[in-house]
N, C-alpha and C positions, 0 to 999 in steps of 0.2 A: 656953332662956334668954329672959328677958323682954325686951320691946322697950326698956324703960327701962334695964335693965342693959347691953344692947348699945350704946345711945347713950352711956351713961356711959363705956364703954370706948373710944369713938371717938377722943378726943384721945390716949389712950395708944397706940392702934393707929397713928394718924397719925404720931405722934412716932417710933415704932419703925420705921415704913415709911420715913420721911424719913431716919432714921439709917442704915438699910440702904442707901438710895440714895447717901448721902454716902460710906459705906464702899465702894460700887461705884465711885464717882467716884475715890476715893483709889486703889483697885485699878487702875483704868484709867490714872490718872496716874503710877502707880508704875513704869511701863515706858515709855521714850520712844517706842517704836514703837506701842504701844497708844494712848498719848496723842495722837500725831500723827494716827493714823487717826481717833480720836474727834473731834479738832478739825476735821479735813477734812470729816468726815461731818456734824457739827453746825453748822459754819460759825461757831463762836464762837472768839474769840481767847483765847490763854492769859491775857492780862491781865484778861479778863472772867469767868473761871471762878469766882473766889471770890464775887463778887457774885451771879452766876447761881445758885450752889449754895444760895442762900437762897430761891429761888423753887420752889414745888412743881411747876410745869409743867416747869421745867428738870430737876428730879429725876426726874420722870416720863419725860422723854426719855432720861435716863441709863439707867434701868431698861429702857426699850424697846430701846435700843442694845445693852445687855448681853444681853437675851433673844433678840435677833435673831442672835446669834453663839453657837451651841451650845457650841463649844470654850471660848470666853471665859466663858460662863455656868458651865460645869462647873468651870473653873479657879477662878473667883471663889467658887463654892459650896464647893469643896474647901478653899480657903484659909481660908474663914470658918466651916467646919464646919457648914454649913446645907444643907438639901435645895434643889436648884435651884428647886423649886416655890415656895420662900419669896420668890424674886424676883418672881414673878408675883403672889403674894399682896400683897406690898408695892406693886407697881405698881397693882393694883386698888384698894388702900386709898387711895393718893394720888389716884387718878382718881375716888374717891368711890363706888366700887362695893363692895357688901358681899360679903365672901368667906365662903363656907360650904364647909367641908370635906366632901368627898363620902365617905359611908360606905356600905359594902356592905349 
């Protein structure tokens, strides 16, 4: 793939990665115990989540939080019918790293 084509896809990849992070946040918020644990770990108040969810760095933190808990990650991936690795791909995209699929 040419460099120009990769850079043209960057906004689409960024938007998709952020959408996945928002879905992860909704998944976490969907269960009071999960949400309580997330709020305690992140230090953010429930009244601030909506505004914070517009910030790429916060969304990056959501994906980091999800990736740090394997059972939570697997549950999220299963519920959204995605491979768990898609979370790390989205995380890297938001962080500005280029994701390249490893092929044998």
